[in-house]
C-alpha positions in Angstrom: 93.7 160.0 21.3 90.8 160.3 18.9 89.3 156.9 18.0 88.0 155.8 14.7 84.5 155.6 16.2 84.7 159.4 16.8 85.9 159.9 13.2 83.1 157.8 11.8 80.6 159.7 13.9 81.8 163.0 12.3 81.3 161.5 8.9 83.8 160.2 6.3 81.6 159.8 3.2 83.5 161.1 0.2 86.6 161.8 2.2 90.1 160.4 1.3 91.2 158.6 4.4 94.8 157.6 4.6 95.2 154.4 6.6 98.8 153.7 7.7 98.6 150.0 8.0 101.2 147.3 8.7 101.2 145.0 5.8 104.8 143.9 6.4 104.1 140.2 5.9 106.6 137.4 5.2 107.0 136.4 1.6 108.3 133.3 -0.2 108.9 134.9 -3.6 105.4 136.5 -4.2 103.6 134.0 -1.9 102.5 135.3 1.5 103.4 132.8 4.2 101.5 134.5 7.1 98.8 137.0 6.4 98.1 137.8 10.1 99.0 141.5 9.8 96.8 142.0 6.8 93.8 140.4 8.5 94.5 142.7 11.5 93.8 145.9 9.5 90.7 144.6 7.7 88.2 145.7 10.4 89.4 149.3 10.1 89.5 149.4 6.3 86.2 147.6 6.0 84.4 150.0 8.4 85.8 153.1 6.6 84.7 151.7 3.2 81.3 150.8 4.5 80.9 154.4 5.8 81.7 155.7 2.3 85.3 156.8 2.7 87.8 156.7 -0.1 90.4 154.6 1.6 94.1 154.9 0.8 96.1 152.2 2.5 99.9 152.5 2.9 102.6 150.4 4.5 106.2 149.3 4.3 107.4 145.8 3.6 110.9 144.6 4.5 113.9 146.9 4.3 114.5 148.2 0.8 117.2 150.9 0.4 115.0 153.9 -0.3 114.4 152.9 -3.9 112.0 150.5 -5.8 112.9 146.8 -5.4 110.5 144.3 -6.9 111.4 141.8 -4.1 109.6 144.1 -1.6 106.5 145.0 -3.6 103.3 145.3 -1.8 101.3 143.9 -4.7 100.8 140.5 -3.1 99.5 142.2 0.1 97.2 144.4 -1.9 95.7 141.3 -3.6 95.3 139.5 -0.3 93.6 142.5 1.2 91.1 142.6 -1.6 90.4 138.9 -1.1 89.8 139.5 2.6 87.6 142.5 2.0 85.7 140.7 -0.8 86.1 143.6 -3.1 88.5 145.0 -5.7 91.5 146.9 -4.3 93.3 149.2 -6.7 97.1 149.0 -6.5 99.3 152.0 -7.2 102.8 151.1 -8.5 104.4 154.0 -6.7 104.0 155.9 -3.5 103.4 159.6 -4.4 103.9 159.6 -8.2 101.6 159.4 -11.2 100.2 156.0 -10.4 99.4 156.9 -6.7 97.9 160.2 -7.7 95.7 158.6 -10.4 94.6 155.7 -8.2 93.5 158.0 -5.4 91.8 160.4 -7.9 89.8 157.5 -9.4 88.5 156.2 -6.1 84.8 156.3 -5.6 83.0 156.3 -2.2 83.6 153.0 -0.4 86.5 152.0 -2.6 90.1 151.1 -1.5 93.5 151.6 -3.0 96.9 150.4 -1.8 100.1 152.4 -2.4 103.4 150.7 -3.3 105.9 150.2 -0.5 106.5 153.4 1.4 110.2 152.6 1.9 110.7 152.8 -1.9 111.0 156.5 -1.1 114.1 157.5 1.0 112.1 160.2 2.7 110.0 157.6 4.6 112.9 156.5 6.9 115.2 159.5 6.6 116.8 160.9 9.8 116.7 164.3 8.2 113.6 166.1 9.4 113.3 168.2 6.2 113.6 165.2 3.9 111.1 163.2 5.9 108.8 166.2 6.1 108.9 166.7 2.4 107.8 163.2 1.8 105.0 163.6 4.4 103.8 166.7 2.6 103.4 164.7 -0.6 101.6 161.9 1.2 99.3 164.5 2.8 98.3 165.8 -0.6 96.7 162.4 -1.3 94.3 162.5 1.7 91.9 164.5 3.9 92.1 162.4 7.0 94.8 160.2 8.6 94.1 156.9 10.5 97.0 155.2 12.2 96.5 151.5 12.4 100.0 150.1 11.8 100.9 149.1 15.3 104.0 147.2 14.2 105.5 150.5 13.0 104.6 153.0 15.8 108.0 152.7 17.4 109.5 154.2 14.3 110.0 158.0 13.7 109.1 157.6 10.0 107.3 160.0 7.7 104.0 158.1 7.4 104.0 157.2 11.1 105.2 160.4 12.8 105.2 163.4 10.4 102.0 162.8 8.4 99.5 162.8 11.3 100.7 166.3 12.2 99.5 167.4 8.7 96.0 166.0 8.8 93.1 165.5 11.1 93.9 162.1 12.7 92.6 159.2 14.7 93.6 155.7 15.9 92.3 152.7 14.0 90.7 149.7 15.7 93.9 147.7 15.8 96.0 150.4 17.5 93.2 151.0 20.0 93.1 147.3 20.8 96.9 147.0 21.1 97.2 149.9 23.4 94.4 148.7 25.6 96.1 145.3 25.9 99.5 146.8 26.8 97.9 149.0 29.4 96.5 145.8 31.0 100.1 144.5 31.1 101.6 147.7 32.5 99.0 149.3 34.7 96.3 146.7 35.4 98.0 143.3 35.4 96.4 140.7 37.6 98.8 138.5 39.7 100.6 136.3 39.5 102.1 138.0 36.5 104.4 135.7 34.5 106.6 136.7 31.5 108.1 134.3 29.0 111.0 135.7 27.0 112.9 134.0 24.2 114.4 134.7 20.9 118.0 135.0 19.8 119.6 138.0 21.5 119.5 138.9 25.2 120.5 142.5 24.2 117.1 142.9 22.5 115.3 142.1 25.7 117.4 143.9 28.4 115.2 147.0 28.4 112.0 145.1 28.9 113.6 142.8 31.6 114.7 146.0 33.4 111.1 147.4 33.3 109.4 144.1 34.1 111.5 143.5 37.2 109.3 146.2 38.7 106.0 144.5 37.7 106.4 140.7 37.1 106.3 137.9 39.6 108.3 135.5 37.5 110.3 135.6 34.3 111.0 132.5 32.3 113.9 132.6 29.8 114.3 130.4 26.7 115.6 130.6 23.1 119.1 131.7 22.1 119.2 134.3 24.9 119.1 131.6 27.6 122.7 130.6 26.9 124.0 134.0 28.0 122.1 133.5 31.3 123.5 130.0 31.7 127.0 131.4 31.0 126.5 134.1 33.6 125.8 131.3 36.1 129.2 129.8 35.2 128.0 127.0 33.0 129.6 125.7 29.8 127.4 126.6 26.8 129.4 125.0 24.0 128.9 126.7 20.6 125.5 128.0 21.6 124.5 131.5 20.7 126.2 133.7 23.3 126.5 137.4 23.9 129.6 137.5 26.1 129.5 141.2 26.5 126.0 141.0 28.1 127.0 138.6 30.9 127.7 141.4 33.4 124.2 143.0 32.7 122.6 139.6 33.0 124.3 139.0 36.4 123.0 142.3 37.6 119.4 141.5 36.6 119.6 138.1 38.3 120.8 139.8 41.5 118.1 142.5 41.3 115.4 139.9 40.7 116.5 138.0 43.8 116.5 141.1 45.9 113.0 142.0 44.6 111.6 138.5 45.0 111.0 138.1 41.3 111.5 134.5 40.3 113.9 133.9 37.3 113.4 130.5 35.7 116.1 129.2 33.4 116.2 125.9 31.4 117.2 122.8 33.3 117.8 120.8 30.1 118.3 121.6 26.5 118.3 119.9 23.0 121.8 120.1 21.5 123.5 119.3 18.2 126.8 119.9 16.6 125.1 121.3 13.5 122.4 123.9 12.9 119.4 122.2 11.3 118.5 122.6 7.6 115.4 124.8 7.6 114.7 124.3 3.9 114.7 120.5 3.7 113.7 119.9 7.3 115.9 116.9 7.3 116.0 115.0 10.6 118.4 116.6 13.0 118.7 113.9 15.7 119.4 116.2 18.7 120.5 115.0 22.1 119.0 116.0 25.4 121.5 117.2 28.0 121.3 119.0 31.3 121.5 122.8 31.0 124.7 122.7 33.1 126.3 120.0 31.0 126.3 121.2 27.4 129.3 119.7 25.5 131.9 122.1 24.3 131.3 121.2 20.6 127.5 121.3 20.8 124.9 124.0 20.3 121.7 124.4 22.3 118.7 124.7 19.9 115.6 124.2 22.1 114.6 123.8 25.7 114.4 120.1 26.8 111.4 118.0 28.0 112.0 118.7 31.7 112.2 122.4 31.1 108.9 122.2 29.1 107.2 120.6 32.1 108.8 123.1 34.5 107.7 126.1 32.4 104.1 124.7 32.1 103.9 124.4 35.8 105.2 128.0 36.3 102.4 129.3 34.0 99.6 127.1 35.3 98.6 129.4 38.2 99.4 132.7 36.5 96.6 135.3 36.1 98.5 137.3 33.5 101.0 136.0 31.0 103.1 137.9 28.4 105.1 135.9 25.9 107.7 137.2 23.5 110.2 135.1 21.6 110.3 131.4 20.7 112.0 128.8 22.9 114.1 127.3 20.1 114.4 126.9 16.3 110.7 126.3 16.0 110.9 126.4 12.2 112.4 122.8 12.3 110.1 120.1 13.7 112.9 118.6 15.8 113.3 121.9 17.7 109.7 123.0 17.8 108.5 121.2 21.0 109.7 123.8 23.4 107.9 126.7 21.7 104.9 124.4 21.2 104.9 123.6 25.0 104.8 127.2 26.0 102.0 128.0 23.5 100.0 125.0 24.8 100.6 126.2 28.4 99.1 129.6 27.5 96.1 127.9 25.8 95.5 125.7 28.9 95.8 128.6 31.3 92.8 130.6 32.6 95.1 133.7 32.6 94.8 136.7 30.4 97.5 135.7 27.8 99.3 138.0 25.4 101.6 136.7 22.6 103.9 139.6 21.9 104.1 139.6 18.2 107.1 138.9 15.9 108.4 135.3 15.9 106.1 134.3 18.7 103.0 135.2 16.7 104.4 133.5 13.6 105.2 130.4 15.7 101.6 130.2 17.1 100.2 130.2 13.5 103.0 127.9 12.1 102.4 125.3 14.8 98.7 125.2 14.2 97.2 126.9 17.3 93.9 128.6 17.1 94.5 132.3 17.6 91.2 132.7 19.4 92.7 130.5 22.2 94.9 133.3 23.3 93.8 136.6 25.0 95.6 138.6 22.4 98.2 138.1 19.7 100.1 141.4 19.0 101.0 142.5 15.5 104.1 144.4 16.7 106.9 142.6 18.5 109.3 145.6 18.6 106.6 148.1 19.4 105.2 145.9 22.2 108.6 145.5 23.8 109.4 149.2 23.6 106.0 150.1 25.1 106.7 147.6 28.0 110.1 149.2 28.4 108.2 152.5 29.2 109.4 154.3 26.1 107.4 156.9 24.2 106.4 155.5 20.8 106.5 158.2 18.1 103.6 156.8 16.2 101.4 156.8 19.3 102.5 160.3 20.4 101.6 161.6 17.0 98.0 160.4 17.3 97.5 162.3 20.6 95.6 165.5 20.3 
């Protein structure tokens, strides 16, 4: 995989460099609530601009239906990128139309333009190779060189991620190089004890990574909504908690395999419960109760790990040499259910281990709860991409950057 350093050594002055970034940031109207993904691509864009490239940045945002939708415009992200770069960033109001063509044509050396949301064109996400390829051809006409730096999208077989690199000389940006290096440490070079913390809503989203990590991890800690399927598999009442009944057999199999391999599975010993889901807009007090994990009332829902579980999980992470964490421990968006996620984050901060926060809601939680990002070994920009890499899957966007 050619690196951006090699690309810069060859010279990019005056060249149109297409940077496939991941500017898929959360928005409240037109206000960006977490700019982490924009900040992550700044080093690549800044370095190219400093070297005299004419930088064309493209990304998706949200899931529009293959047509323009103002709710998913990249205009706020383009403005924020300009603020972070400290220079004007031109914004094209389409992807491959008149505005994009003009914006790119008017770029001078060292200047930057952002194209409108790639997913406003149906060809970006099409499953039809010809339709996707046609869109990639039009994108390729805007550039001389391709730099892949949108790690959060590399697990997608999309036109700008998979097809476009085949049409242009290509290299990996700083972010992708960093992300791949970190993931190799987790899969090929992990120091032991190796602890994994998995949370989030659905156990089905994590089965593949659990399957793969049973061969590598020393202990796996489970929290979030997915924990209740594990508790159900052990025969416990879970009330009205989030439950994937159809996954119980698979969970039982993994628990048995873990025991046979000597991998420690750690489940909650107590949880915070309520009969109502909290109001995440008003943040009104929820008044949860703490109950043992094997004594959840039939009319209650588990919404966070309890205080004893927080202590238990902190102790299980204290002696680890490598920690990978993906998925919150509860409904961290509400202060009454944020303590479990906060406890795991603090345990990682306190640990001397190489700690990796695996993107998605975990990365958002770290920032929302006020932790210093520098206190962690690495915070990934791609939750889904990180998980699929750890599952051992070939990621289309990475394969496309290989020479």
